[in-house]
N, C-alpha and C positions, 0 to 999 in steps of 0.2 A: 523351653525347659530343656537345658541339657541333663543329661545324668551320665555320670560315669559307669564305664564300661567295667562290669564286674571281673575283679581279677585276685588272685589269690590274697595281693595283699592289703585290697580294699575288704575284701569280703572277712578277714580276720580282723578288723579294724573293732576297736573294744574288748574282742574274745578275751585279751588278759585281766581287764577291769572284772569283765564278765565270771574269770575262773576265779579269779584271787577272792570273790565273794563266794563261790561256791567250796571253795576250798578251804575258806577260814570258817563258814558257818559248818562244815563236817568235821574239823579239830575240834570247835568249841564244843562237840559233843561227850567227847574224850572216851572214848569207844575204842576196845581193843582191837589190837592188829585183826581183820578178817578172813585172812591167809594163811595165818598160824595159830588165832586165837590168842596168842601171848600179849599181857598187855604192852602199851606202846609208853613209854617216858617221854610226855611232851613238853620237860622241859630242855629236852635235848634237840639242838640245832641241826638246820641240815648243815653237811651232807651226811652226818652220824650216821651209822647204819640202822640204827636201832631209832631213830629220829619219826615223827611222824610225816606219812605220803598220802597223799588221795589218790586212791587207782580208781580209774574208770573200770568198772565189774566188766563192761563189754569195751573192749579197746575201741577206741575211737578210730584208729586206723581200720576196721571194718566197717563200724558205724560209725561217719562223720557226721549221722542227726544226732546221736547221740553225746556229741563233744561236751554240752552244756546244759545235761540235764542233769539235775541234782539226784534224779531219782537212780541215776547210773553210777555215781562217786559210795567208795566205801574206806573207811579208816585202813592205813597197813602202815606198817614197818618201813621205810625206804627200801632195805634191802628185799622185804619179800616184796614189793612190789616192783623193780626192778630185775630180780627173779623172775616175777610172771611173766615180766614183758608186755606182747601185741600175743599172748597166746588165751584166745578164749576160753579152754581147757583146762585151764591150771589147777594140780591141788598141791600145797603148800606142803608135798611129802606126806601122806597121809599111810603111805600105803595100800598092798593089795589086801582082797580081802581075807581071811583069817580061812575058812570056807565057801563053797560055791553054792547061795541061794537057789 
């Protein structure tokens, strides 16, 4: 039995279809942006900055095993997701605490 060697190209085969299912399931929940807390206008289409974007909570660049984990996805605005980038400790501008606790 011949096995194809594992390469980046064939290890990602089928990933886009699986990601589309995860993204679409998250979008169907119609939640507000989990990064800024504001509502998302789901009628806006990509690449509008306020359109829906499925955000990896723990960026897959640092956590490749979570790339297709539905539990690692949250709703966000495209702009918020792009601002976050691959930063695992992103805060959507909540500012600093008003006092030390």
